[in-house]
N, C-alpha and C positions, 0 to 999 in steps of 0.2 A: 502494499500500500505504501503510495507517492508520501500519504501525509504522515508518514511516520517518518520519513528518512531525514534528519536533522545533522546531515554530514555536510562540512563546509567545503570551500572553493580547494581545500590543500586535500580533501577525501577525507581528513580526520571528523571524529563526531564530538559535540561538544558534551561537557559533563551533564551527569541527568540534573543536574539543581540548574544547569546554564538553562535545561530544555525545560524543565516546567515554570522558571521563571521567566520566560518568554512566553508560554501560555497564561499568565496570571490573570485571572480576573480581579479588576475596581471595584472595591468596595467590598462588606461582607456577605452579600447574596450573590448568587451563582450568576456569572452572564457567560452562558456557553452556548456555542455555535454549534453543537453537534446534538443528535438526537436522543442521545444518554449520558450519563455523568462522565462516561470513559471515552477519550477521544476516537474515534475512527474510522474511515472512509464513508463520506458523506451520501455515496451513491448505496442504499441497503433495501435489501427484503427483510419482510417481518412476519411472523409465524405468528398467531392466536391461537394459544393452548387454551385447555380446557379449567387450569387453575383460577386464582384470585386475579381478578383485574379491575380498572380505576377508570372512573369517567374521562379521566386527564390523558389516561392512555390512547385516548381516540386522536392527538397528536402524531404521536406515533405514528399510527396507520397510514394518517394524512400525507405523512413526509415520505413516506415507503414508496420505492419503486416498484415493488411485488410485493402482496399480500396472499399468504397461503391459511385461510383459516384452517384447523385441526378439527375437526370433528365440532364436538361443543361450541370450539372459537365463534364457529358459523353464528351461534343464538348474541354473543358480543356485536357482533359484525350487524344483526339485524336489529337491535335493542335501538343503536347508534345509527340508524340509517346509512349505513357503509355497503359498502359491495364488495366483496375480494376478489382476487385474480381466476382465484383455486379455492377448491373445498377439497380436503382428500380426509379419508376416514373410514371406519369400519360403521358409525355411524351409532355406534351403542350408547351414548350419551346424548345424543342431541335427536330435537324433535323434526319427525319426520316430514312436517309441513315446512319448517325453514330451510329444509334441504332444497325441497322440491319448487319455493319459491324461489329461489336462488338460481335453479336448474332452468327456469320458465322466463329470468332475466338472463339467459344466455352465457350461468358461468359453469366454466368444467366443472365436473363431477369428476373425483378419482375415488371409487368403492375398492375398498381393500377387504381383506377375508378376515373375519374375529379370531380366527386363527392363524396367525402371522408372527414371522420373526422380528420385527420392529414395532416400535410405538405410533402411535399416528405421528406425534412429533418430530419422529427420526424420518419418517418417509417424507415430510415438507421440508426436512433439513435436506434432505436427499437431491429431492428437484431441485430448491434452490441454487443446492452446489454445481447440477448439472446447468444450470442455467451461465454460470460463469461469477457470482456474486463473490466478494471479498466479505463482505458482513451479513450478519445475519444477525436480529435482534427478535426476541423470542418475549413476548408477553403472557401470562398464564402459564408459566413454565413454574410457579412455586404455589404455596397458599392454598392449593386443591386437599383434595380429602384422602389422597392415595398419597403416604410419604416414600412406596418403592419408584411411583413416577417422579415426584420431584426429582429425588437422588437420581435417578436416571439421567433425567436432563441436566441436571447440573454436572454431571460427567461427560454429557455428551460435547462441554465444551474442549477437552483436550483431544476428541474423539475427531472434531472435523478442525482444526488447528491443523493436526497432521494434513490435509485434507485442502489446506490454503483456504477456509474460511474463519474468520472470526465472528464465534457466536457469541451476542453477551444476554443475560438474562436479565429484563428489567422488570421491575415493580417496586412501587411506592414505597415498600417497605428497604429494598437493598435492589443493586446492581453488583451481578455477579460477571465477570470475565476472568480471560486466560492469559497467563502471563509467561514467556518461552524462554529459552537459553538456547534455543533450536535454530539456527541461522536458515534454517528449511521451511521457519515460520515468519514470513516475512511482514514485518510490522508488527510483528507483539513480542520482542525482544524488551523493547520500552513503552511501560504505559505509562498515559498520563492521566490524569482523572481530574475533577471537579468535585467541590463541595462545600463544605461550610465549616470553620474551626468547629474541632471537636466533634466533628462526625467520625463515627467510626470507620478504622478499616483493619482488614484481615486476611493473612496473606497464609494459603493453607497448601504446601508441598502437594502434590497429589504422585510424581514421581515419589522414589524409595528418599530420594533428596535432590536438595537443589543448592547449587554453587553461584557464587558473587552475587548475591542477593544484595542490592545498594538500593536504598530507597531515597528521596528528599523528600523535605516539609511534613514528616511525620515525627509527633514526639519520641516517638520511642525509633530511632534512626539504626540501619542497616546499614554496613559498609563492608562489601563481600565479604556476607557473613554465611555459612552453609547453616542449611532446614532440614529437618528430616521429617516426614510422612507419619502423621501419629504424634509429633511433639506440637505444643502449642504456646510456641513461642513467638510465631507472628498473630496469634489472637489478639483483636480487643486492641488494636493502636490508633491511634487519633492524628487526625487534620491537624496541622497549625494555620493552614491559611485557607485560601479560595481553591488552590491547585495541590498536587501534589504526584508522585511518578514513582516506577519502581523499574529496575530492570533485574535480567537474570544471567550470568554467562551458560548453564546447564540446567537441566530437569525443566520440569515442568508445576506451574503453581496458580490457584484459582487465589484471583483478589475479589475481597467482598467489602461495597461499603452502604454502611447504614445511616442512614441520616438517624442525626440525634434529635 
C-alpha cells in the first residue's frame, strides 16, 4: 500500500516517532482522514457481518467501494435503506423476505450450503481478495452471540495478511488490526493509528513471538522488544496523544484500540 511507504529521497525510512508525528492531529479530538482509527488504503471493501453494529457504521458503508453483506448483515442494510453490492450466506440467520427484496433489486446473491468449510464472513473476504482489494473493513465481526465466530473473525486478520489483504475489524467498542514483521505483508510492518489520550491499546502476539516491537506515543514504550504469545505484557497500554504507532521486525501481532 503506497500510503504506508514513508521512505525518504535517499531510500531510508524515518523513525517510527517521526512517522507518527507527521500524522499528528490537532486538538484533543480525533481528526482522521481514514475510515477507521488505523491508517489504511483509502480504497476499501466492506463486509457487513452478523455481530454487533451501530448506526454510525452507516458512514463506513457509504464510503466503501464494494459492500458485501454476509447473511444477517443484510438486515442492517435494509434497516438503514442501504443496498449491498453482493450478499453471501447460507441464510440461517436472516429473514427470507429481506434476501428476496434485495434480489428483486438486482443484488447478486451467493447462496452457500449450511454444511460448509468456511464461515459466511470468510467467504465474503475471499470474494474481496479475488477482486484485488488491499483493505477490507468488517463491521459486525464482534459482539454477537457466538464467541467462536468472534474469535474466528479475529484470527482471519493474520490469514488474509499473508494474502495481501489488510483486514480491519471495526466496532464502536474496539478496532482490531494486524501488524507484521513480514516484508511480504506490504503496509503492515508499521501501523499508525488515531485516538484520544488515555485510550487503551493492546498488542497481542499471534505468532509464538514477535521481535523488534517498537512503539511511539504510548505510555509504556517498547523499544526493539520481544513479545511472546500468551504473555500479557502488551495488554492495556495507553495513548499519550491523538496518534500513536507500532512496528515489528518479525512475527505477527494484533493491535486493539479501545476508546476510554
